[in-house]
VMD Tcl script that draws the C-alpha trace (Angstrom):
set ca {
  {85.76 10.51 42.84}
  {87.17 7.94 40.40}
  {88.32 8.69 36.88}
  {87.57 6.47 33.91}
  {91.07 4.98 34.23}
  {90.37 4.11 37.87}
  {87.08 2.48 36.88}
  {88.99 0.42 34.29}
  {91.64 -0.58 36.82}
  {89.03 -1.65 39.39}
  {87.16 -3.66 36.75}
  {90.36 -5.37 35.57}
  {91.16 -6.37 39.15}
  {87.75 -8.00 39.49}
  {88.32 -9.82 36.19}
  {91.93 -10.82 37.07}
  {93.07 -9.09 33.89}
  {95.37 -6.36 35.19}
  {97.65 -6.67 32.15}
  {94.81 -6.29 29.64}
  {95.23 -9.70 28.03}
  {91.54 -10.41 27.53}
  {89.67 -7.09 27.37}
  {90.74 -3.85 25.73}
  {90.29 -0.47 27.37}
  {87.73 0.38 24.70}
  {85.64 -2.68 25.58}
  {85.75 -1.94 29.29}
  {84.94 1.73 28.70}
  {81.76 0.66 26.91}
  {80.82 -1.70 29.75}
  {81.62 0.95 32.38}
  {79.40 3.55 30.72}
  {76.62 0.98 30.50}
  {77.20 0.19 34.18}
  {76.98 3.88 35.10}
  {73.65 4.21 33.31}
  {72.37 1.05 34.95}
  {73.45 2.29 38.39}
  {71.38 5.44 37.93}
  {68.37 3.45 36.68}
  {68.49 1.09 39.65}
  {69.20 3.66 42.35}
  {67.97 7.04 41.14}
  {71.21 8.50 42.49}
  {71.66 11.23 39.86}
  {69.09 13.90 40.60}
  {68.90 17.20 38.72}
  {66.51 20.14 39.13}
  {65.05 21.17 35.79}
  {62.72 24.04 34.97}
  {59.88 24.09 32.48}
  {57.18 26.57 31.45}
  {53.56 25.43 31.57}
  {51.25 26.71 28.85}
  {47.62 27.68 29.40}
  {45.30 24.69 29.03}
  {48.07 22.14 28.38}
  {48.02 19.28 30.89}
  {51.01 17.23 29.74}
  {54.78 17.59 29.90}
  {56.84 15.30 27.69}
  {60.23 14.35 29.07}
  {61.69 15.34 25.70}
  {60.58 18.93 26.34}
  {62.73 19.22 29.49}
  {66.26 20.69 29.41}
  {67.78 17.21 29.92}
  {65.51 15.80 27.22}
  {65.34 12.06 26.66}
  {68.06 11.49 29.29}
  {65.42 12.15 31.95}
  {64.29 8.88 33.55}
  {61.83 9.91 36.23}
  {60.23 12.86 38.00}
  {60.21 12.69 41.81}
  {58.76 16.06 42.82}
  {57.46 19.22 41.16}
  {57.42 22.75 42.60}
  {55.13 25.36 41.07}
  {56.38 28.96 41.08}
  {53.48 31.20 42.10}
  {54.37 34.75 42.96}
  {57.29 34.68 45.39}
  {56.52 31.14 46.53}
  {57.33 27.60 45.50}
  {54.29 25.37 45.92}
  {55.05 21.63 46.11}
  {52.64 19.73 43.89}
  {51.14 16.51 45.21}
  {52.03 13.27 43.48}
  {48.91 11.17 42.88}
  {48.45 7.69 41.53}
  {46.93 7.88 38.05}
  {43.55 6.47 39.12}
  {43.14 9.13 41.83}
  {44.53 11.88 39.62}
  {42.20 10.98 36.75}
  {39.16 10.88 39.01}
  {39.83 14.06 40.97}
  {41.80 16.48 38.79}
  {40.58 15.63 35.28}
  {36.85 15.48 36.03}
  {35.94 18.86 34.51}
  {37.18 18.91 30.92}
  {37.09 22.68 30.42}
  {38.27 23.78 33.86}
  {41.59 25.63 34.13}
  {43.18 26.63 37.43}
  {46.39 26.67 39.42}
  {47.95 23.19 39.12}
  {48.17 21.36 42.45}
  {49.00 17.75 41.52}
  {50.79 15.57 39.03}
  {50.88 11.98 37.92}
  {52.72 9.75 35.47}
  {50.96 8.07 32.57}
  {52.66 5.71 30.16}
  {56.34 6.23 29.47}
  {57.94 9.64 29.94}
  {54.75 11.71 30.09}
  {53.75 13.86 33.07}
  {50.15 14.97 33.61}
  {49.41 18.02 35.73}
  {46.09 19.12 37.10}
  {44.13 21.24 36.97}
  {45.18 22.46 33.56}
  {47.01 25.80 33.91}
  {44.92 28.94 33.79}
  {47.99 31.05 33.00}
  {51.67 30.58 32.20}
  {53.54 29.03 35.12}
  {57.13 27.99 35.70}
  {57.73 24.66 37.42}
  {60.85 23.16 38.96}
  {61.13 19.40 38.52}
  {63.24 17.13 40.73}
  {64.34 14.49 38.22}
  {66.50 11.41 37.78}
  {68.78 11.79 34.75}
  {71.10 9.38 32.96}
  {74.82 10.23 33.08}
  {76.73 11.28 30.00}
  {79.44 8.81 28.90}
  {83.03 9.07 30.06}
  {85.34 9.23 27.03}
  {88.99 9.69 27.96}
  {90.86 7.99 30.76}
  {91.36 11.19 32.75}
  {87.63 12.03 32.72}
  {86.52 12.29 36.37}
  {83.27 10.89 37.67}
  {81.30 14.03 38.46}
  {77.80 12.71 37.88}
  {77.38 9.63 40.07}
  {77.81 10.37 43.78}
  {79.72 8.29 46.28}
  {79.05 5.53 47.39}
  {77.12 4.50 44.25}
  {80.36 4.56 42.24}
  {81.36 1.37 44.08}
  {78.71 -0.59 42.16}
  {79.95 0.38 38.69}
  {82.95 -2.03 38.34}
  {80.81 -5.00 39.39}
  {78.26 -4.40 36.66}
  {81.04 -3.76 34.11}
  {82.67 -7.07 35.12}
  {79.29 -8.78 34.76}
  {78.96 -7.47 31.20}
  {82.51 -8.55 30.35}
  {81.99 -12.07 31.67}
  {78.60 -12.35 29.99}
  {80.16 -11.34 26.67}
  {82.77 -14.04 27.26}
  {79.91 -16.51 27.82}
  {81.18 -17.28 31.30}
  {77.62 -17.16 32.59}
  {78.31 -18.55 36.06}
  {80.95 -15.93 36.83}
  {78.79 -13.26 35.23}
  {75.94 -14.12 37.60}
  {78.26 -13.78 40.61}
  {79.26 -10.27 39.55}
  {75.61 -9.39 38.91}
  {74.72 -10.49 42.44}
  {77.57 -8.45 43.90}
  {76.41 -5.43 41.93}
  {72.89 -5.85 43.33}
  {74.27 -6.07 46.87}
  {76.19 -2.82 46.35}
  {73.09 -1.02 45.05}
  {70.91 -2.29 47.90}
  {73.55 -1.33 50.45}
  {73.51 2.25 49.17}
  {69.72 2.42 48.97}
  {69.33 1.19 52.53}
  {70.77 4.47 53.75}
  {68.90 6.78 51.36}
  {65.23 7.62 50.94}
  {63.48 9.27 48.01}
  {59.97 10.50 48.70}
  {57.19 12.17 46.81}
  {54.81 14.42 48.70}
  {51.42 12.72 49.11}
  {48.25 14.48 50.18}
  {47.08 13.68 53.70}
  {43.61 13.31 52.20}
  {44.69 10.60 49.72}
  {45.28 6.91 50.20}
  {48.88 5.72 50.37}
  {50.80 4.73 47.27}
}
mol new
graphics top color blue
foreach p $ca { graphics top sphere $p radius 0.5 }
foreach p [lrange $ca 0 end-1] q [lrange $ca 1 end] { graphics top cylinder $p $q radius 0.2 }
display resetview
């Protein structure tokens, strides 16, 4: 896996600035960390299992309440711990979830489904009838690389290949070389799509529900 220095070197090669005449390491480090975050947003490649405790009668989970806090971008799957078992909860589109699992206002039971509403809020249903622990499969933003020797341990191969292209795009855009910036942006998109073509991220739908 590349280090920050290797990211910088790859970006400089794309920019034809191997001697550092036009961009400082500090500038490129900023662009590279932005590129890393953007790579995760566009691909969902950094997945982390997080645990959370459900409280009786509470139907929402704020992303900020999770161990990774506001760095959490999305929730792909949720497992409910019940006895010695993990029960996968069904993902439901909000319209179906609202109609089927929120119908009875005062009903509490074992949660079987979840949905997303608004930004960074998870709804679960039915509302818990006791305290449960859940395991969430989440997409989480990477923490910034700071020193040149810092290794890339958060973004898996081959998604690291996209990072220098987005960093070069930011550098050229800052320079107001918009035509060259657009070329790098297109190359970044190609890299992301190439990686996604060989990966699949699925939620578990109910066989009794319509597709989503």
